[in-house]
N, C-alpha and C positions, 0 to 999 in steps of 0.2 A: 219835625221828626223825620229821621232818615228811613229808608225802605226796610232795613234790617230791624229797627225798633218797631215799625208798624207791623211787619210780618210776625215778630215775636208776640206782640199784643194780640193780633188777630188769631194766632195759633192758640194762645191761652184762652181767649174768649170762645173759640170754637170748641175746645175741650170741655168748657163749662156749659155748652149748649146755646151760646149767643153768637150772633153773626157780626156784630159791630159794637163799638162803644155806645152808640145811640141805643142799640137794642138792649144792652144790659142796664143802661141808665133808665130807660123807660119801663122795661119789663121786670126789673129786679129792684133797683134803688128807689125809684119814684113809687112804684107799686107797693113796695114795702112800707114807705112812709104813709101812703094812703090807708093801707090796711091797719097799720099801727095806730093811726089816728082814730079808727073805729074802736080800738080797744083801750086806749089810755083814758085816765081821769081827766076830764075837761074843766075841772075847777080852775078858776082864774089864778094865775100865779105869775111870778116874774119870768122873764124870758128864759133864764137859765133853768128854772124849774120845769118849764114846758119842754125844753130841749132834753132835759134829763129823763123825763117821762118817756119820750121817744127812744132815747138811748137804751134805757132799761128794758123797754118792751122789745126792741129789736134784738137785744142780746139774750133775753131770758124767756120770753113767751114761747110756749111750745108750738104755736101756729106761725111764728115769725118766719117769713120766707128766707131771712138771712141767717137764722140760728145755726143751721148746719154748716154754712160757709164760715161763720165766725168761730164756731167750736173747733173746726179743723184748720183754722188759720189760713184759709184760702183767701179770705177777704178780711179786711180790717176796718173797723169803725173807730174813728177818733173824735174827740170833742175838746173844746177849748184849745184849738190848734193855733198857737201863736206863730206869726211869721212877719216878714217885712213886706210892706206894700210897694207898689211901683215907685212911689216917691220916697222910699226908704224909711217911712214911718212904720211903727209897730202896729199890727192889726191882729184880729182874732176871728176865726171862723167857728161857727157853732158845731157843725158836724162835717166830717170828711169820710166818705167811703173810699177805701183804697184797695187796689188790686195791682199786682205787679205790672208796672208800666202805665198805670193811669190812676187818677183820683177824681172824685166828684164832690164838689163843695156844696154844702147846704148852709145858707145864712138864714137865720130865723128872726122875725120881727113881730112884736105884739102890735095889734091895731085896735084902737078904740073908735077912731073916726078917720075919714079920708083926708087927714091933715097934710098940708103941703110938705111938711118936713119928711114924711115917709118917702116922697118922690124926690124932692130936691136934695135931701141929705142922704138918707138910707139907700135908696135905689141908685143914686149917682155914685155913692162910695162903692157899691157893689160893681157897677159897670166900669168905673175907673180903676178897678182892680185893687182897691183898698183891702178887700177881703181875700182875694184869690189871685195873687200875682202869678203870671205865667201858667195859669191853669186853663185847660182847654174847655172844660165843662163846669157849670155851676148852676145853682138855682137859688132864688130868694123866695122864702115862704113867709107869708104874712098870716099870723094867727089872730083872728078877730076875737077879742076878749070882751068887748062891750059894743053895743050899738047894733043896728040892723045890717046883717051880712050883705044883703043884696044892694042896699043903698051905698054902703062903703065900697063894695066891689065895683059898682057902676061908676061912682065918682072917681075912684082910682083909675079905672079903665080910661076915662076921659082925660085925666091928667097925664097918664102915661102915654097916651096916643099922641100927645103934643111933643113928646121928646123925639129928637132927630134919630136916635138909635133904636127906636122901637120898630121891630120887624115881625114879631110873633105875638101880637096882642091877643089874637083869638085863643091863645093858650092860657089866658088868665081866667080862672074860674073860682067859684066859691063852693066850699063844702060847709056843712053845718058848723056854726061858730062855737067857741069855747064858752 
């Protein structure tokens, strides 16, 4: 990103009350997802149903931190966003927060156990840009739909820590399960 692009984005973020991309991601996007989680129906469903519950809550709930930004088209929320991956294969991200000059990718996965496939397939596809080619920021969210949340989180933490690209393992945490 060149200096003029960076200055444009930082100017826009400043006007919205944020100091950086990291600031808006942590204090608006991720905070919105966490607060939405507290409001949505946690009945087990397929991955797309769970994602749609978040989408609907973020758009329509009067307490949604994003509602005013979405209503005024300052911020956009997309779902089922199809795109080409780094290897030119077609991929889809679950949610994308968009603001002029930046986007934040959210990939959602259902978890019933700490199966190796979550790490060796799902997480590696995310890291290898299957879901977010050329995107600067993204997050992968695991929804625990069955099993003990702390056991699953602990075992996943161990498996993920063995990966060569793991550098922020302390940020993996569990919230109450679906």
